[in-house]
DRENDO-1510 file (C-alpha; in Angstrom, 1 decimal, always signed):
<recs>
REC; n; res; u; v; w
REC; 1; MET; +22.5; +16.1; -7.3 .
REC; 2; SER; +19.1; +17.1; -6.1 .
REC; 3; THR; +16.1; +15.1; -7.3 .
REC; 4; ASP; +12.7; +16.7; -7.9 .
REC; 5; ILE; +10.2; +14.0; -6.7 .
REC; 6; LEU; +6.4; +13.9; -7.2 .
REC; 7; VAL; +4.3; +11.9; -4.8 .
REC; 8; THR; +0.8; +10.8; -5.8 .
REC; 9; GLY; -1.7; +9.4; -3.4 .
REC; 10; ALA; -0.4; +11.5; -0.5 .
REC; 11; THR; -3.8; +11.4; +1.3 .
REC; 12; GLY; -3.6; +7.6; +1.3 .
REC; 13; ALA; -1.8; +5.2; +3.6 .
REC; 14; THR; +1.4; +4.6; +1.6 .
REC; 15; GLY; +1.6; +8.1; +0.2 .
REC; 16; ALA; +1.3; +9.8; +3.6 .
REC; 17; ALA; +3.9; +7.5; +5.1 .
REC; 18; LEU; +6.2; +8.2; +2.1 .
REC; 19; LEU; +6.1; +12.0; +2.9 .
REC; 20; THR; +7.3; +11.1; +6.4 .
REC; 21; ALA; +10.0; +8.8; +5.1 .
REC; 22; LEU; +11.2; +11.4; +2.6 .
REC; 23; ALA; +11.2; +14.1; +5.3 .
REC; 24; ALA; +13.5; +11.9; +7.4 .
REC; 25; ARG; +15.9; +11.9; +4.5 .
REC; 26; GLY; +15.7; +15.7; +4.2 .
REC; 27; THR; +13.7; +15.6; +1.0 .
REC; 28; THR; +10.5; +17.6; +0.5 .
REC; 29; PRO; +8.7; +16.3; -2.6 .
REC; 30; ARG; +6.0; +17.9; -4.8 .
REC; 31; VAL; +2.5; +16.5; -4.0 .
REC; 32; MET; -0.2; +15.9; -6.6 .
REC; 33; VAL; -3.6; +16.9; -5.4 .
REC; 34; ARG; -7.0; +16.8; -7.2 .
REC; 35; GLU; -8.2; +20.1; -5.9 .
REC; 36; ALA; -6.4; +23.3; -4.9 .
REC; 37; ALA; -8.1; +23.3; -1.5 .
REC; 38; GLN; -6.2; +20.0; -0.6 .
REC; 39; ALA; -2.9; +21.9; -0.6 .
REC; 40; GLU; -3.7; +23.1; +2.9 .
REC; 41; ARG; -3.2; +19.5; +4.1 .
REC; 42; PHE; +0.5; +19.6; +3.0 .
REC; 43; PRO; +2.1; +22.6; +4.6 .
REC; 44; GLY; +5.7; +23.1; +3.5 .
REC; 45; HIS; +5.2; +21.1; +0.3 .
REC; 46; ARG; +4.8; +22.3; -3.2 .
REC; 47; THR; +1.6; +21.0; -4.7 .
REC; 48; ALA; +0.4; +20.4; -8.3 .
REC; 49; VAL; -3.3; +20.2; -9.0 .
REC; 50; ALA; -4.0; +17.4; -11.4 .
REC; 51; ASP; -6.3; +14.5; -11.9 .
REC; 52; PHE; -5.5; +11.0; -13.2 .
REC; 53; ASP; -8.2; +11.4; -15.8 .
REC; 54; GLY; -7.1; +14.9; -16.9 .
REC; 55; PRO; -3.9; +16.6; -18.1 .
REC; 56; LEU; -0.8; +15.5; -16.2 .
REC; 57; ASP; +1.9; +17.5; -17.8 .
REC; 58; GLY; +1.7; +20.3; -15.3 .
REC; 59; ALA; +2.2; +18.0; -12.4 .
REC; 60; LEU; +5.1; +16.1; -14.1 .
REC; 61; ASP; +6.9; +19.1; -15.5 .
REC; 62; GLY; +10.5; +19.1; -14.2 .
REC; 63; VAL; +10.0; +15.9; -12.2 .
REC; 64; ASP; +12.9; +13.5; -12.0 .
REC; 65; ALA; +11.2; +10.7; -10.1 .
REC; 66; ALA; +7.6; +9.9; -9.2 .
REC; 67; TYR; +5.8; +7.6; -6.9 .
REC; 68; LEU; +2.6; +6.2; -8.4 .
REC; 69; VAL; -0.4; +4.9; -6.6 .
REC; 70; THR; -4.0; +5.5; -7.7 .
REC; 71; PRO; -7.3; +5.5; -5.7 .
REC; 72; SER; -9.2; +2.2; -5.6 .
REC; 73; SER; -11.1; +2.0; -8.8 .
REC; 74; GLU; -12.1; -0.4; -11.6 .
REC; 75; ARG; -10.0; +1.9; -13.8 .
REC; 76; ALA; -6.9; +1.7; -11.6 .
REC; 77; ALA; -4.8; -0.1; -14.2 .
REC; 78; GLU; -5.9; +2.2; -17.0 .
REC; 79; ARG; -5.1; +5.3; -14.9 .
REC; 80; GLN; -1.6; +4.0; -13.9 .
REC; 81; ILE; -0.7; +3.1; -17.5 .
REC; 82; ARG; -1.9; +6.6; -18.6 .
REC; 83; PHE; +0.2; +8.2; -15.9 .
REC; 84; ALA; +3.3; +6.1; -16.8 .
REC; 85; ASP; +2.9; +7.2; -20.5 .
REC; 86; ALA; +2.6; +10.8; -19.4 .
REC; 87; ALA; +5.7; +10.4; -17.2 .
REC; 88; VAL; +7.7; +9.2; -20.2 .
REC; 89; ALA; +6.5; +12.1; -22.3 .
REC; 90; ALA; +7.5; +14.6; -19.6 .
REC; 91; GLY; +11.0; +13.2; -19.4 .
REC; 92; VAL; +10.6; +11.6; -15.9 .
REC; 93; ARG; +13.7; +9.5; -15.3 .
REC; 94; ARG; +12.3; +7.0; -12.7 .
REC; 95; LEU; +8.9; +5.8; -11.7 .
REC; 96; VAL; +8.2; +3.9; -8.5 .
REC; 97; VAL; +4.9; +2.0; -8.8 .
REC; 98; LEU; +2.8; +0.4; -6.0 .
REC; 99; SER; +1.8; -3.0; -7.2 .
REC; 100; GLN; +0.7; -6.0; -5.0 .
REC; 101; TYR; +2.2; -9.3; -3.7 .
REC; 102; ALA; +1.8; -12.2; -6.2 .
REC; 103; ALA; +0.6; -10.0; -9.1 .
REC; 104; ARG; +0.3; -12.1; -12.2 .
REC; 105; PRO; -1.9; -12.0; -15.3 .
REC; 106; ASP; -3.6; -15.4; -14.7 .
REC; 107; SER; -4.5; -14.8; -11.0 .
REC; 108; PRO; -8.0; -15.5; -9.9 .
REC; 109; VAL; -7.8; -12.2; -8.0 .
REC; 110; ARG; -8.8; -9.3; -10.1 .
REC; 111; PHE; -6.6; -6.8; -8.3 .
REC; 112; LEU; -3.5; -9.0; -9.0 .
REC; 113; ARG; -4.4; -9.2; -12.7 .
REC; 114; TRP; -4.8; -5.4; -12.9 .
REC; 115; HIS; -1.4; -4.9; -11.3 .
REC; 116; ALA; +0.2; -7.4; -13.6 .
REC; 117; ALA; -1.1; -5.5; -16.6 .
REC; 118; VAL; +0.5; -2.3; -15.3 .
REC; 119; GLU; +3.8; -4.1; -14.6 .
REC; 120; ALA; +3.8; -5.6; -18.2 .
REC; 121; HIS; +3.3; -2.1; -19.7 .
REC; 122; LEU; +6.2; -0.7; -17.7 .
REC; 123; THR; +8.5; -3.1; -19.4 .
REC; 124; THR; +7.7; -1.6; -22.7 .
REC; 125; LEU; +8.6; +2.0; -21.7 .
REC; 126; PRO; +11.9; +3.8; -21.9 .
REC; 127; ILE; +11.9; +4.7; -18.2 .
REC; 128; GLU; +13.5; +3.3; -15.1 .
REC; 129; SER; +10.8; +1.6; -13.2 .
REC; 130; VAL; +10.7; +0.2; -9.7 .
REC; 131; VAL; +7.8; -2.1; -8.8 .
REC; 132; LEU; +6.9; -2.5; -5.2 .
REC; 133; ARG; +4.8; -5.6; -4.4 .
REC; 134; PRO; +3.6; -5.3; -0.8 .
REC; 135; ASN; +1.6; -8.0; +0.9 .
REC; 136; LEU; -1.5; -7.4; +3.1 .
REC; 137; PHE; -1.1; -4.0; +4.9 .
REC; 138; LEU; -1.1; -4.3; +8.7 .
REC; 139; GLN; -2.5; -0.7; +8.7 .
REC; 140; GLY; -5.6; -2.1; +6.9 .
REC; 141; LEU; -6.7; -3.3; +10.4 .
REC; 142; LEU; -7.2; +0.3; +11.4 .
REC; 143; ALA; -10.3; +0.4; +9.3 .
REC; 144; PHE; -11.8; -2.2; +11.8 .
REC; 145; ALA; -10.3; -0.6; +14.9 .
REC; 146; GLY; -13.7; +0.7; +16.1 .
REC; 147; PRO; -15.5; -2.6; +15.9 .
REC; 148; ILE; -12.5; -4.4; +17.4 .
REC; 149; ALA; -12.4; -2.0; +20.3 .
REC; 150; HIS; -16.1; -2.3; +21.0 .
REC; 151; THR; -16.6; -6.0; +20.5 .
REC; 152; GLY; -13.1; -7.5; +21.3 .
REC; 153; ARG; -13.4; -9.6; +18.1 .
REC; 154; LEU; -11.7; -9.6; +14.7 .
REC; 155; GLY; -13.4; -11.5; +11.9 .
REC; 156; ALA; -12.1; -12.6; +8.4 .
REC; 157; PRO; -12.6; -15.5; +6.0 .
REC; 158; ILE; -9.0; -16.8; +6.4 .
REC; 159; GLY; -9.0; -19.7; +8.8 .
REC; 160; ASP; -5.6; -20.5; +10.2 .
REC; 161; ALA; -3.7; -19.5; +7.1 .
REC; 162; ALA; -0.6; -17.3; +7.8 .
REC; 163; VAL; +0.1; -14.1; +5.9 .
REC; 164; SER; +3.5; -12.2; +5.8 .
REC; 165; ALA; +1.6; -8.9; +6.4 .
REC; 166; VAL; +3.7; -5.8; +6.1 .
REC; 167; ASP; +3.7; -2.4; +7.9 .
REC; 168; VAL; +3.0; +0.6; +5.6 .
REC; 169; ARG; +6.0; +2.4; +7.1 .
REC; 170; ASP; +8.2; -0.3; +5.6 .
REC; 171; ILE; +6.6; +0.2; +2.2 .
REC; 172; ALA; +7.3; +3.9; +2.5 .
REC; 173; ALA; +10.9; +3.4; +3.6 .
REC; 174; VAL; +11.6; +1.2; +0.6 .
REC; 175; ALA; +9.7; +3.7; -1.7 .
REC; 176; ALA; +11.8; +6.6; -0.4 .
REC; 177; ALA; +15.0; +4.7; -0.9 .
REC; 178; THR; +14.2; +3.7; -4.4 .
REC; 179; LEU; +13.2; +7.3; -5.3 .
REC; 180; VAL; +16.4; +8.9; -4.1 .
REC; 181; GLU; +19.1; +6.3; -4.2 .
REC; 182; PRO; +20.9; +4.8; -7.3 .
REC; 183; GLY; +21.0; +1.1; -7.9 .
REC; 184; HIS; +17.3; +0.3; -8.1 .
REC; 185; ALA; +16.5; +0.7; -11.8 .
REC; 186; ASP; +14.0; -1.9; -13.1 .
REC; 187; ALA; +13.9; -3.7; -9.8 .
REC; 188; THR; +10.8; -5.5; -8.4 .
REC; 189; TYR; +10.7; -5.8; -4.6 .
REC; 190; THR; +8.3; -8.1; -2.8 .
REC; 191; LEU; +7.6; -6.4; +0.6 .
REC; 192; THR; +6.6; -8.5; +3.6 .
REC; 193; GLY; +6.8; -8.5; +7.3 .
REC; 194; PRO; +9.6; -10.4; +9.1 .
REC; 195; ARG; +7.3; -13.4; +9.6 .
REC; 196; ALA; +4.0; -14.9; +8.5 .
REC; 197; VAL; +1.2; -14.5; +11.0 .
REC; 198; THR; -2.3; -15.9; +11.4 .
REC; 199; HIS; -5.2; -13.7; +12.2 .
REC; 200; THR; -5.4; -15.5; +15.6 .
REC; 201; GLU; -1.8; -14.2; +16.2 .
REC; 202; ILE; -2.9; -10.7; +15.1 .
REC; 203; ALA; -5.8; -10.7; +17.5 .
REC; 204; GLU; -3.5; -11.9; +20.3 .
REC; 205; ALA; -1.0; -9.1; +19.5 .
REC; 206; LEU; -3.8; -6.5; +19.6 .
REC; 207; GLY; -5.0; -7.8; +22.9 .
REC; 208; ALA; -1.6; -7.8; +24.4 .
REC; 209; ALA; -1.0; -4.2; +23.3 .
REC; 210; THR; -4.3; -2.9; +24.5 .
REC; 211; GLY; -4.6; -4.9; +27.7 .
REC; 212; ARG; -8.0; -6.2; +26.6 .
REC; 213; PRO; -8.4; -9.6; +25.0 .
REC; 214; VAL; -9.2; -9.7; +21.3 .
REC; 215; ALA; -10.5; -13.0; +19.7 .
REC; 216; PHE; -10.4; -14.0; +16.1 .
REC; 217; ASP; -13.5; -15.3; +14.4 .
REC; 218; ASP; -13.2; -17.3; +11.1 .
REC; 219; VAL; -16.2; -16.1; +9.2 .
REC; 220; ALA; -17.6; -17.5; +5.9 .
REC; 221; PRO; -16.9; -15.5; +2.8 .
REC; 222; ALA; -20.6; -14.8; +2.3 .
REC; 223; ALA; -21.0; -13.5; +5.8 .
REC; 224; PHE; -17.9; -11.3; +5.4 .
REC; 225; ALA; -19.2; -9.9; +2.2 .
REC; 226; GLU; -22.6; -9.2; +3.7 .
REC; 227; ALA; -21.1; -7.4; +6.6 .
REC; 228; LEU; -19.2; -5.0; +4.3 .
REC; 229; ALA; -21.8; -4.7; +1.6 .
REC; 230; ALA; -23.0; -1.3; +2.9 .
REC; 231; TYR; -19.5; +0.2; +2.8 .
REC; 232; LEU; -18.0; -1.0; -0.5 .
REC; 233; PRO; -19.1; -1.0; -4.1 .
REC; 234; PRO; -19.8; -4.4; -5.5 .
REC; 235; TRP; -16.6; -4.7; -7.6 .
REC; 236; GLN; -14.4; -3.8; -4.7 .
REC; 237; LEU; -16.2; -6.1; -2.3 .
REC; 238; ALA; -15.9; -9.0; -4.8 .
REC; 239; GLY; -12.2; -8.2; -5.2 .
REC; 240; LEU; -11.7; -8.2; -1.4 .
REC; 241; VAL; -13.3; -11.6; -1.1 .
REC; 242; GLU; -11.0; -12.9; -3.8 .
REC; 243; ASP; -8.0; -11.4; -1.9 .
REC; 244; TYR; -9.0; -13.3; +1.2 .
REC; 245; ALA; -9.6; -16.5; -0.7 .
REC; 246; HIS; -6.0; -16.1; -1.9 .
REC; 247; TYR; -4.8; -15.6; +1.7 .
REC; 248; ALA; -6.8; -18.5; +2.9 .
REC; 249; ARG; -5.2; -20.8; +0.4 .
REC; 250; GLY; -1.9; -20.1; +2.0 .
REC; 251; GLU; -0.6; -18.2; -1.1 .
REC; 252; ALA; +0.7; -15.2; +0.8 .
REC; 253; ALA; +2.9; -16.6; +3.6 .
REC; 254; THR; +6.3; -16.3; +2.0 .
REC; 255; VAL; +8.7; -13.9; +3.8 .
REC; 256; ASP; +10.9; -11.9; +1.6 .
REC; 257; PRO; +14.1; -10.1; +2.7 .
REC; 258; ALA; +13.6; -7.0; +0.5 .
REC; 259; VAL; +12.7; -4.6; +3.2 .
REC; 260; GLU; +15.9; -5.3; +5.2 .
REC; 261; GLN; +18.0; -5.4; +2.0 .
REC; 262; VAL; +16.8; -2.0; +0.8 .
REC; 263; THR; +16.5; -0.2; +4.1 .
REC; 264; GLY; +19.3; -1.8; +6.1 .
REC; 265; ARG; +17.0; -2.6; +9.0 .
REC; 266; PRO; +14.6; -5.5; +9.8 .
REC; 267; ALA; +11.0; -5.2; +8.8 .
REC; 268; ILE; +8.6; -4.0; +11.4 .
REC; 269; ASP; +7.0; -6.9; +13.3 .
REC; 270; LEU; +3.3; -7.3; +14.1 .
REC; 271; VAL; +4.0; -6.8; +17.8 .
REC; 272; ASP; +5.5; -3.4; +17.1 .
REC; 273; PHE; +2.6; -2.4; +14.9 .
REC; 274; ALA; +0.1; -3.4; +17.6 .
REC; 275; ARG; +2.1; -1.4; +20.2 .
REC; 276; ASP; +2.4; +1.7; +18.1 .
REC; 277; HIS; -1.3; +1.7; +17.3 .
REC; 278; ALA; -2.7; +0.4; +20.6 .
REC; 279; SER; -4.7; +3.5; +21.2 .
REC; 280; ALA; -6.8; +3.0; +18.1 .
REC; 281; PHE; -7.8; -0.5; +19.2 .
REC; 282; ALA; -8.3; +0.3; +22.8 .
REC; 283; ALA; -11.8; +0.0; +24.2 .
REC; 284; ALA; -13.8; +3.2; +24.2 .
REC; 285; ALA; -14.1; +4.9; +27.6 .
</recs>
């Protein structure tokens, strides 16, 4: 039986990777875009123009399963809850939601509290929900690829704490499986890499892949925040500092087998990520 799938967030890291993962399965989903002009970015895909703050019934009409991720916002939880309610009203059978590793209502990390609120709401709805809780994205390093390439240094307020960081391609592979395969109803999957790695090990892997040494600098949280203040709004910057304090306390080192259990293959290792993205971290000519 064919499944009509809607993918939100297709311009983001996990959504874009999900389109690739679904294509590998011979599935072409519908893509939700905010503006009609964005449809040009998704040749071969049906698109639905909708906004998380506006009417969603047109995007959800006839959809059997949907992947939900919203843009970074202080209203992320509100928007995800609203989308989930709209999915129920539209008769969507399954909702796959991107949450975060260690989401819980009493977390000192605001993002984890917000995700926990969404997860709690899902349990009250008459819909099959699948919650994906990925750890720190390895692809998040790509945002710092330019400075790393030019300076040969990677800085973060994390010390020698290890994190079981996950490749976005693994998140997408699990999302694709849970959207099209039976047997995942009401599951929660914690998604990690195959091992916990320190930022020193990350720097070494990037150096080995590019042939140019990369060193790790353990920076103070205040200095980290100051360096990013021009690029992030205050609420997002404060949340990121909270995230890194969570990592620095050693609270994100557990390795979970869910990626391999769902996909049937081992999770992608840091070394493979570094090799596959070496050109982004290579020194400028």
